[in-house]
C-alpha positions as CSV (number, residue, x, y, z in Angstrom):
1,X,4.3,-0.8,6.3
2,X,1.3,0.5,4.2
3,X,1.3,-1.2,0.7
4,X,-1.5,-2.0,-1.7
5,X,-2.7,-4.9,0.5
6,X,-2.7,-2.7,3.6
7,X,-5.0,-0.2,1.9
8,X,-7.3,-2.9,0.5
9,X,-7.8,-4.3,4.0
10,X,-8.4,-0.9,5.3
11,X,-11.1,-0.2,2.7
12,X,-12.8,-3.5,3.7
13,X,-12.8,-2.4,7.4
14,X,-14.1,1.0,6.7
15,X,-16.7,-0.4,4.3
16,X,-18.1,-2.7,6.9
17,X,-18.2,0.2,9.5
18,X,-19.6,3.0,7.4
19,X,-20.8,2.3,3.9
20,X,-24.4,3.5,3.5
21,X,-24.2,5.7,6.6
22,X,-24.6,9.5,6.4
23,X,-21.9,11.8,7.7
24,X,-23.7,14.1,10.2
25,X,-20.7,16.3,10.9
26,X,-17.0,16.3,9.9
27,X,-14.1,18.2,8.5
28,X,-10.7,17.9,6.8
29,X,-7.7,19.3,8.6
30,X,-4.9,19.1,6.1
31,X,-3.9,19.6,2.5
32,X,-5.5,21.8,-0.1
33,X,-9.0,20.9,1.3
34,X,-8.1,21.8,4.9
35,X,-11.0,23.5,6.7
36,X,-13.7,22.1,4.4
37,X,-16.7,20.7,6.1
38,X,-18.2,17.3,5.2
39,X,-21.8,16.9,6.3
40,X,-25.2,15.6,5.0
41,X,-23.3,13.2,2.7
42,X,-23.9,9.5,2.5
43,X,-20.8,7.3,2.1
44,X,-21.7,5.4,-1.1
45,X,-18.6,3.3,-1.5
46,X,-14.9,2.7,-1.0
47,X,-12.4,1.9,-3.7
48,X,-8.6,1.5,-3.8
49,X,-6.0,1.8,-6.5
50,X,-2.5,0.8,-5.3
51,X,-1.9,2.7,-2.1
52,X,-4.7,5.2,-2.7
53,X,-8.0,5.1,-0.8
54,X,-11.1,6.7,-2.5
55,X,-14.1,7.4,-0.3
56,X,-17.1,8.2,-2.5
57,X,-20.1,10.3,-1.3
58,X,-23.5,10.5,-2.8
59,X,-22.9,14.2,-3.4
60,X,-20.7,13.4,-6.4
61,X,-17.5,14.1,-4.4
62,X,-14.6,11.8,-3.5
63,X,-12.3,12.0,-0.6
64,X,-8.8,10.9,-1.8
65,X,-6.3,9.9,0.9
66,X,-2.9,8.2,0.9
67,X,-1.3,6.8,4.0
68,X,2.3,7.1,2.8
69,X,4.5,5.6,5.6
70,X,2.7,6.8,8.7
71,X,-1.0,7.3,8.2
72,X,-3.8,5.3,9.7
73,X,-7.6,5.2,10.3
74,X,-9.6,4.3,13.3
75,X,-13.3,4.1,14.2
76,X,-14.6,5.1,17.6
77,X,-18.0,4.3,19.2
78,X,-20.7,6.8,20.0
79,X,-19.4,9.5,22.4
80,X,-15.8,8.4,22.2
81,X,-12.8,10.2,20.7
82,X,-9.3,9.4,19.8
83,X,-6.8,9.6,22.7
84,X,-5.7,13.2,23.6
85,X,-2.1,12.3,22.9
86,X,-2.8,11.9,19.2
87,X,-5.6,14.4,18.8
88,X,-3.3,16.9,17.1
89,X,-2.6,14.3,14.4
90,X,-6.2,14.1,13.2
91,X,-6.4,15.0,9.5
92,X,-10.0,13.7,8.8
93,X,-13.0,13.5,11.2
94,X,-16.3,12.1,10.0
95,X,-19.0,11.6,12.6
96,X,-21.7,9.2,11.3
97,X,-25.5,9.1,11.8
98,X,-25.2,6.3,14.3
99,X,-22.8,8.3,16.5
100,X,-19.6,6.5,15.5
101,X,-16.7,8.5,14.1
102,X,-14.0,7.8,11.5
103,X,-10.7,9.4,12.2
104,X,-7.8,9.8,9.7
105,X,-4.7,10.0,11.8
106,X,-1.5,11.6,10.5
107,X,-2.7,11.0,6.9
108,X,-0.3,13.0,4.7
109,X,-2.5,13.2,1.6
110,X,-6.0,14.5,2.0
111,X,-8.1,16.1,-0.8
112,X,-11.6,16.4,-2.0
113,X,-12.4,16.2,-5.7
114,X,-15.3,15.5,-8.0
115,X,-15.8,11.8,-8.3
116,X,-15.8,12.2,-12.1
117,X,-12.2,13.5,-11.9
118,X,-10.7,10.6,-9.8
119,X,-8.4,10.0,-12.8
120,X,-6.6,13.2,-11.9
121,X,-5.1,11.4,-8.9
122,X,-5.0,7.8,-9.9
123,X,-5.0,7.8,-13.7
124,X,-1.2,7.8,-14.0
125,X,-0.9,4.6,-11.9
126,X,-0.2,1.2,-13.4
127,X,-2.5,-1.8,-13.1
128,X,-3.4,-3.0,-9.6
129,X,-3.4,-6.8,-8.9
130,X,-6.2,-6.2,-6.4
131,X,-8.6,-4.6,-8.8
132,X,-11.2,-6.2,-11.0
133,X,-9.6,-4.5,-14.0
134,X,-6.1,-6.0,-13.3
135,X,-4.2,-6.4,-16.5
136,X,-1.0,-8.5,-16.0
137,X,0.1,-8.1,-19.6
138,X,0.0,-4.3,-19.4
139,X,2.0,-4.4,-16.1
140,X,4.7,-6.5,-17.8
141,X,4.7,-4.2,-20.8
142,X,5.3,-1.2,-18.6
143,X,8.0,-2.9,-16.5
144,X,9.9,-4.0,-19.5
145,X,9.8,-0.6,-21.1
146,X,13.2,0.2,-19.5
147,X,15.1,-3.0,-19.6
148,X,18.3,-1.5,-18.1
149,X,16.4,-0.3,-15.0
150,X,17.2,-2.2,-11.7
151,X,14.4,-4.5,-10.7
152,X,13.8,-2.9,-7.3
153,X,13.4,0.6,-8.9
154,X,11.0,-0.7,-11.6
155,X,8.7,-2.5,-9.2
156,X,8.6,0.5,-6.8
157,X,7.5,2.8,-9.6
158,X,3.7,2.9,-9.2
159,X,3.3,3.9,-12.8
160,X,4.3,0.3,-13.7
161,X,2.4,-1.7,-11.2
162,X,0.3,-0.1,-8.4
163,X,0.5,-1.6,-4.9
164,X,4.0,-3.1,-4.5
165,X,5.9,-1.3,-1.8
166,X,9.3,-2.0,-0.4
167,X,8.4,-5.2,1.5
168,X,6.8,-6.8,-1.5
169,X,9.6,-5.8,-3.9
170,X,12.3,-7.4,-1.8
171,X,10.3,-10.5,-1.0
172,X,9.3,-11.1,-4.7
173,X,12.9,-10.8,-5.8
174,X,13.8,-13.5,-3.3
175,X,10.9,-15.7,-4.3
176,X,12.0,-15.6,-7.9
177,X,15.7,-16.1,-7.0
178,X,16.9,-12.8,-8.6
179,X,19.1,-10.1,-7.2
180,X,17.0,-7.0,-6.5
181,X,19.4,-4.8,-8.5
182,X,19.4,-7.1,-11.6
183,X,18.3,-5.2,-14.7
184,X,14.7,-5.8,-15.7
185,X,15.8,-7.1,-19.1
186,X,17.5,-10.1,-17.4
187,X,14.4,-11.1,-15.4
188,X,11.4,-13.2,-16.4
189,X,8.9,-10.3,-15.6
190,X,5.8,-12.3,-16.6
191,X,6.6,-15.0,-14.0
192,X,7.5,-12.4,-11.4
193,X,4.3,-10.4,-11.9
194,X,2.2,-13.6,-11.7
195,X,3.8,-14.5,-8.4
196,X,3.4,-11.0,-7.1
197,X,-0.3,-10.8,-8.0
198,X,-1.1,-14.1,-6.3
199,X,0.9,-13.1,-3.2
200,X,-0.7,-9.7,-2.9
201,X,-4.2,-11.1,-3.2
202,X,-3.4,-13.8,-0.6
203,X,-2.1,-11.1,1.8
204,X,-5.1,-8.8,1.2
205,X,-7.9,-11.4,1.6
206,X,-6.8,-14.4,3.6
207,X,-7.1,-14.1,7.5
208,X,-3.8,-14.5,9.2
209,X,-1.7,-14.2,6.0
210,X,-1.2,-10.4,5.9
211,X,2.2,-9.8,4.4
212,X,3.3,-13.4,5.2
213,X,5.6,-14.5,2.4
214,X,7.1,-17.7,3.8
215,X,3.8,-19.4,4.6
216,X,4.7,-19.3,8.3
217,X,2.8,-16.6,10.3
218,X,5.4,-16.8,13.0
219,X,7.3,-13.8,14.4
220,X,10.8,-13.7,12.8
221,X,9.8,-16.3,10.2
222,X,7.1,-14.6,8.2
223,X,9.5,-12.9,5.7
224,X,12.3,-14.4,3.7
225,X,14.7,-11.4,3.7
226,X,13.0,-8.2,4.8
227,X,14.1,-7.2,8.3
228,X,16.5,-10.2,8.5
229,X,19.8,-8.5,7.8
230,X,22.7,-10.4,9.3
231,X,20.5,-13.4,10.1
232,X,20.7,-16.8,8.4
233,X,18.6,-17.2,5.3
234,X,15.6,-19.4,6.1
235,X,16.2,-21.4,3.0
236,X,20.0,-21.8,2.6
237,X,21.6,-20.4,5.8
238,X,23.6,-17.7,4.1
239,X,23.5,-14.4,6.0
240,X,21.0,-11.9,4.6
241,X,22.5,-8.6,3.4
242,X,21.0,-5.1,3.4
243,X,21.9,-1.8,1.8
244,X,20.3,1.5,2.3
245,X,19.0,3.4,-0.6
246,X,19.8,7.1,-1.2
247,X,20.6,9.0,2.0
248,X,18.1,11.7,0.9
249,X,15.2,9.2,0.4
250,X,12.4,10.5,2.7
251,X,11.0,6.9,3.1
252,X,14.5,5.6,4.1
253,X,14.0,2.4,2.0
254,X,16.4,-0.5,2.4
255,X,17.0,-3.4,0.1
256,X,17.5,-6.9,1.4
257,X,18.7,-10.1,-0.3
258,X,20.3,-13.4,0.3
259,X,23.6,-13.8,-1.6
260,X,23.2,-17.5,-1.7
261,X,19.7,-17.6,-3.1
262,X,20.0,-14.4,-5.2
263,X,23.5,-14.3,-6.7
264,X,24.7,-11.1,-8.4
265,X,27.4,-8.6,-8.5
266,X,26.1,-7.0,-5.3
267,X,26.0,-10.5,-3.6
């Protein structure tokens, strides 16, 4: 599932493939910028903030994209295209000066804006543990601003901390031994944020450790609770529980926890 570490890794992959190259031909096929051409522009840099990808061109323009739950990017070699079965899902096409092409597949958020106005789309976000300007104290301050709010809701709010998605929220609650619905005011948020920042950086930068929270990159054992409903907790053996969030939630989030390791009124 795309979270801050997913987008950070994506930016690294696209950076290696295309930074410094000129877009010879391309276009956007969705959003407010649908139909706009992208050509004769050099890709200067890639940046991320939370789950947002910023592709900066030397023309003073930035392409802002967000994968949400389904988007992806791929790179094809000279003369190659994406398979016909997904061609209708292409939202961004950028053919480079060396013949390779970048394809944004089923990307739900696509927009061009002046680079000087990137704050219009990411300025409301909270601190990001993967950025050089990460401010842990500010993240804690924002999270503690509503002490009665359930932990899971506070961590998912990107205005508090940018980059934690449903997987990380559930796994961090387990790692700190707190029920995901416990009020923020009853949680040591500084300690939780510190663990979360370290875990996200590990996932984003260490080969083989992408979204591995148990330390074991083995199928079925890489997460403590996520995806393990009804199965024994890897730590104490208690069966992991799950509850669906609101029925009208477009992302159909679920919350997992171990009643033995994370006691609470919902346990």
